[in-house]
C-alpha positions as CSV (number, residue, x, y, z in Angstrom):
1,M,68.0,108.0,105.2
2,T,69.0,104.4,105.6
3,G,72.5,103.9,106.9
4,S,74.7,100.9,106.6
5,R,76.8,98.6,108.7
6,V,79.5,95.9,108.4
7,V,78.0,92.5,109.3
8,A,80.9,90.2,108.5
9,L,84.6,90.1,107.6
10,G,87.0,87.7,105.9
11,H,90.6,87.6,104.9
12,Y,93.1,85.5,102.9
13,Q,96.9,85.2,102.7
14,P,99.1,83.0,100.5
15,A,100.7,80.1,102.3
16,K,104.3,81.0,101.4
17,V,106.0,83.1,104.1
18,L,109.1,85.2,103.4
19,T,111.1,85.9,106.5
20,N,113.6,88.7,107.1
21,D,116.4,86.1,106.9
22,D,115.0,84.9,103.6
23,L,115.3,88.5,102.3
24,A,118.8,88.8,103.7
25,A,119.8,86.0,101.3
26,M,118.4,88.1,98.4
27,V,119.5,91.6,99.1
28,D,121.9,93.5,101.4
29,T,119.8,93.5,104.6
30,S,119.3,91.7,107.9
31,D,116.6,90.9,110.3
32,E,118.0,93.6,112.7
33,W,118.0,96.2,109.9
34,I,114.4,95.5,108.8
35,T,113.0,95.2,112.3
36,S,114.6,98.4,113.6
37,R,113.4,100.5,110.6
38,V,109.9,99.1,109.8
39,G,109.0,96.6,112.5
40,I,108.2,93.8,110.0
41,K,109.3,90.2,110.7
42,T,107.5,88.2,108.0
43,R,105.3,88.7,104.9
44,H,103.1,86.3,102.8
45,V,103.9,86.1,99.1
46,G,101.7,84.6,96.4
47,G,103.0,82.4,93.6
48,P,102.5,82.8,89.9
49,D,99.4,80.5,90.1
50,E,97.8,82.7,92.8
51,P,96.5,85.8,91.1
52,V,95.1,88.7,93.0
53,D,91.5,88.1,92.0
54,E,91.7,84.6,93.4
55,M,92.9,86.0,96.8
56,A,90.1,88.5,96.7
57,A,87.5,85.9,95.9
58,H,88.8,83.7,98.8
59,A,88.4,86.6,101.3
60,G,85.0,87.5,99.8
61,A,83.7,84.0,100.1
62,K,84.8,83.8,103.8
63,A,83.0,87.1,104.5
64,L,79.8,85.9,102.8
65,A,79.9,82.7,104.8
66,A,80.3,84.6,108.0
67,A,77.3,86.8,107.1
68,G,75.2,83.8,106.2
69,L,74.6,85.1,102.7
70,Q,74.8,83.5,99.2
71,P,76.8,85.2,96.4
72,S,73.4,85.9,94.7
73,D,72.4,88.0,97.6
74,I,75.0,90.7,96.7
75,D,74.0,93.5,94.4
76,M,77.3,95.4,94.3
77,V,80.9,94.4,94.4
78,L,83.7,96.9,95.1
79,V,87.3,95.9,94.9
80,A,90.1,98.3,96.1
81,T,93.3,97.4,94.4
82,S,96.3,98.8,92.6
83,T,97.6,95.5,91.3
84,A,94.7,94.5,88.9
85,I,95.6,91.9,86.4
86,D,94.2,93.8,83.4
87,R,92.4,97.1,82.7
88,S,89.4,95.0,81.7
89,P,87.7,92.9,82.9
90,S,87.9,94.7,86.2
91,M,89.0,92.9,89.4
92,S,85.4,93.3,90.8
93,A,84.0,91.6,87.7
94,R,86.5,88.8,88.0
95,V,85.6,88.3,91.6
96,A,81.9,88.3,90.8
97,A,82.5,85.6,88.2
98,R,84.7,83.5,90.5
99,L,82.0,83.6,93.2
100,G,79.2,82.8,90.8
101,M,77.2,86.0,91.4
102,G,74.1,87.0,89.4
103,S,74.2,90.5,88.1
104,P,75.8,92.8,90.7
105,A,77.2,96.3,89.9
106,V,81.0,96.0,89.8
107,M,83.6,98.6,90.3
108,D,87.3,98.8,91.1
109,I,88.7,101.6,93.2
110,N,92.4,102.4,92.9
111,V,93.5,104.7,95.7
112,V,96.3,102.4,96.6
113,C,96.8,102.1,100.4
114,S,93.7,104.0,101.3
115,G,91.6,102.1,98.8
116,F,89.6,100.0,101.3
117,T,88.3,102.9,103.4
118,H,87.4,104.8,100.1
119,A,85.5,101.7,99.0
120,L,83.8,101.3,102.3
121,A,82.6,104.9,102.1
122,T,81.4,104.3,98.6
123,A,79.4,101.3,99.7
124,D,77.9,103.3,102.5
125,H,76.9,106.1,100.1
126,A,75.4,103.7,97.6
127,I,73.2,102.1,100.3
128,R,72.2,105.5,101.6
129,A,71.2,106.5,98.0
130,E,69.2,103.3,97.8
131,A,71.4,102.2,94.8
132,A,72.4,99.0,96.7
133,T,71.3,96.9,99.7
134,R,74.1,94.4,100.2
135,V,77.6,95.2,99.1
136,L,80.8,93.1,99.1
137,V,83.8,95.3,99.7
138,I,87.2,93.9,99.2
139,G,90.8,95.2,99.5
140,A,93.2,93.0,97.7
141,D,96.8,93.5,96.4
142,K,99.6,91.3,95.2
143,M,102.5,93.6,96.0
144,A,105.1,90.9,95.2
145,D,104.2,91.4,91.5
146,I,105.4,95.0,91.6
147,A,108.2,94.7,94.1
148,D,111.8,95.6,93.1
149,W,113.5,92.7,94.8
150,T,116.9,94.4,94.3
151,D,115.9,97.4,96.4
152,R,116.3,96.7,100.1
153,T,114.5,99.9,101.1
154,T,111.2,98.9,99.5
155,C,111.1,95.1,99.0
156,V,111.3,94.4,102.7
157,L,108.0,96.3,103.2
158,L,105.7,94.4,100.8
159,G,103.3,91.5,101.2
160,D,100.3,89.9,99.5
161,G,96.7,89.3,100.8
162,A,93.1,90.2,100.7
163,G,90.4,91.3,103.2
164,A,86.7,91.6,102.7
165,A,83.6,93.1,104.4
166,V,79.9,92.6,103.8
167,V,78.0,95.8,104.1
168,V,74.2,95.9,104.4
169,A,71.5,98.5,104.9
170,D,70.9,99.5,108.5
171,P,67.6,101.0,109.5
172,G,69.5,103.3,111.9
173,T,67.7,102.4,115.1
174,D,70.9,103.0,117.2
175,E,72.1,106.5,118.1
176,R,75.2,106.1,116.0
177,P,75.4,104.6,112.5
178,G,77.1,101.3,111.8
179,I,79.4,103.1,109.4
180,G,80.1,106.7,110.4
181,P,80.7,109.6,108.0
182,V,83.9,109.5,105.9
183,L,86.6,112.1,106.0
184,W,88.8,111.9,102.9
185,G,91.3,113.9,100.9
186,S,94.8,114.0,99.4
187,V,97.9,116.1,98.9
188,P,98.1,116.3,95.0
189,E,101.3,118.2,94.8
190,M,103.1,115.4,96.7
191,G,101.4,112.5,94.9
192,N,104.7,111.3,93.4
193,A,106.0,110.4,96.9
194,V,104.5,106.9,96.4
195,R,104.6,105.5,92.9
196,I,103.8,102.3,90.9
197,E,105.2,103.0,87.5
198,G,107.2,101.7,84.6
199,T,107.1,98.5,82.4
200,P,106.9,96.2,84.2
201,P,105.4,98.3,87.0
202,R,107.5,98.7,90.1
203,F,106.7,100.2,93.5
204,A,108.8,103.1,94.7
205,Q,108.5,105.8,97.3
206,E,110.2,108.7,99.0
207,G,110.2,107.1,102.4
208,Q,111.2,110.1,104.5
209,S,108.6,112.3,102.9
210,V,105.9,109.8,103.5
211,Y,107.0,109.3,107.1
212,R,107.0,113.0,107.9
213,W,103.6,113.5,106.3
214,A,102.0,110.5,108.0
215,T,103.3,111.2,111.5
216,T,102.7,115.0,111.5
217,Q,99.7,115.7,109.3
218,L,97.5,112.6,109.7
219,P,96.8,112.5,113.5
220,P,94.7,115.7,113.5
221,I,92.8,114.4,110.5
222,A,92.1,111.1,112.3
223,R,90.8,113.0,115.3
224,K,88.4,114.9,113.0
225,V,87.1,111.5,111.8
226,C,86.2,110.7,115.4
227,E,84.6,114.1,115.8
228,K,82.5,113.6,112.7
229,A,81.3,110.3,114.1
230,G,80.5,111.9,117.5
231,I,82.9,109.9,119.5
232,A,86.0,110.8,121.5
233,P,89.3,109.0,120.7
234,E,89.4,107.6,124.2
235,E,86.1,105.8,123.6
236,L,87.5,103.8,120.7
237,A,87.8,100.1,121.2
238,A,90.3,99.7,118.4
239,V,92.3,101.6,115.9
240,V,93.1,100.0,112.5
241,L,95.5,102.2,110.5
242,H,96.9,101.3,107.1
243,Q,99.6,98.7,108.0
244,A,102.4,100.6,106.3
245,N,105.2,100.5,108.8
246,L,105.2,99.9,112.5
247,R,107.4,103.0,113.0
248,I,104.5,105.0,111.4
249,I,101.6,103.2,113.0
250,E,102.7,103.6,116.6
251,P,103.4,107.3,116.7
252,V,100.3,108.1,114.7
253,A,98.1,106.0,117.0
254,K,99.6,107.7,120.1
255,K,98.9,111.2,118.7
256,I,95.3,110.3,118.0
257,G,94.8,109.8,121.7
258,A,93.0,106.5,121.6
259,V,94.4,105.5,125.0
260,N,92.0,102.6,125.6
261,A,92.1,101.1,122.1
262,I,93.7,98.0,120.7
263,I,96.2,99.1,118.0
264,A,96.3,96.8,115.0
265,R,99.9,95.7,114.4
266,D,99.3,93.1,111.7
267,V,102.2,94.7,109.7
268,V,104.6,92.7,111.8
269,D,103.5,89.4,110.4
270,S,102.0,90.5,107.0
271,G,104.0,93.5,105.8
272,N,102.4,96.3,103.8
273,T,99.6,94.7,101.8
274,S,98.3,98.1,100.5
275,A,94.5,98.1,100.1
276,A,94.3,94.7,101.8
277,S,95.9,95.8,105.0
278,I,93.0,97.4,106.9
279,P,90.3,94.8,106.3
280,M,92.8,91.9,106.8
281,A,94.0,93.4,110.1
282,L,90.4,94.0,111.3
283,S,89.2,90.6,110.2
284,K,92.0,89.0,112.3
285,L,91.2,91.0,115.4
286,V,87.5,90.0,115.1
287,E,88.3,86.4,114.4
288,R,90.5,86.3,117.6
289,G,87.7,87.8,119.6
290,E,89.7,90.9,120.6
291,I,86.9,93.4,119.8
292,E,83.3,93.1,121.1
293,S,80.4,93.2,118.6
294,G,79.1,96.8,118.4
295,A,82.3,98.4,119.7
296,P,83.6,101.5,117.9
297,V,86.6,101.1,115.7
298,L,88.5,103.7,113.8
299,L,89.6,102.7,110.3
300,F,92.1,105.1,108.7
301,G,93.8,104.5,105.4
302,F,96.6,106.6,103.9
303,G,99.5,106.3,101.5
304,G,99.5,106.3,97.7
305,N,98.6,109.6,96.0
306,L,99.2,110.9,99.6
307,S,95.5,110.2,99.9
308,Y,93.6,109.4,103.1
309,A,90.2,108.2,104.1
310,G,88.8,107.2,107.5
311,Q,85.6,106.4,109.3
312,V,84.4,105.0,112.6
313,I,82.5,101.8,112.3
314,R,80.7,99.5,114.7
315,C,82.4,96.1,114.9
316,P,80.3,93.2,113.5
């Protein structure tokens, strides 16, 4: 079967930056309190005239330009988001319209924080099934729209942004595929540990439960992702986990055993951007030239629904 590979990336963040000191003027918190508990220093926040589909389209356009492709070259658009503007039209349809695409298949994927890695696997499967040849995969969320700005335990976490990848068919001439097999799953009985609910919708979570689950249950699963890809953790060039909280990222990365890998820490500057966090962090690492083309990178998303999905890819 034909495999697939990521050939280009792009990302976008709003211009407005909210610092820890800014938050301290809004709720009972401080830079020291936030930094010690979650490791975040700043986050980008979109304004009312900056909807999530616009952020997604900016990231997508950047990825297309990097790939040397026109919007009309894309035959499928997948957008991972939990902050869609409406039930219909979908975010993917809005992005396709903004970019002036022809008639691509369009689909939204709502698995919250693990949405991008789910969407990337879906793109890979569509290409392997010969249902698509060039797919634009985007993770985009405007978490500021669902933040409770009176709750210091959650509002300090959240930021806005979008990240995108162009995925194309790969004839599979290399020993290892450009996108390795996915390992995904969830813990349904604990799904309420992360919630977006109410009218208007607001983000809430059981922080300690999520922390314990992530730091104890996820490292063995991430190692199995590497095993499925036929690669040892110490061979990884980079590890890009969902940018939830630096106090989760660092212990999970250590337990995976990727001793020679760059560990993405974009959460420090961007906060938790949900489905946008992995593609945005990866795009920045590539843009800065920190990962060589063809190097193996572990992507591993986790969070809402207590779901997870991961795969090893070859860096574009």
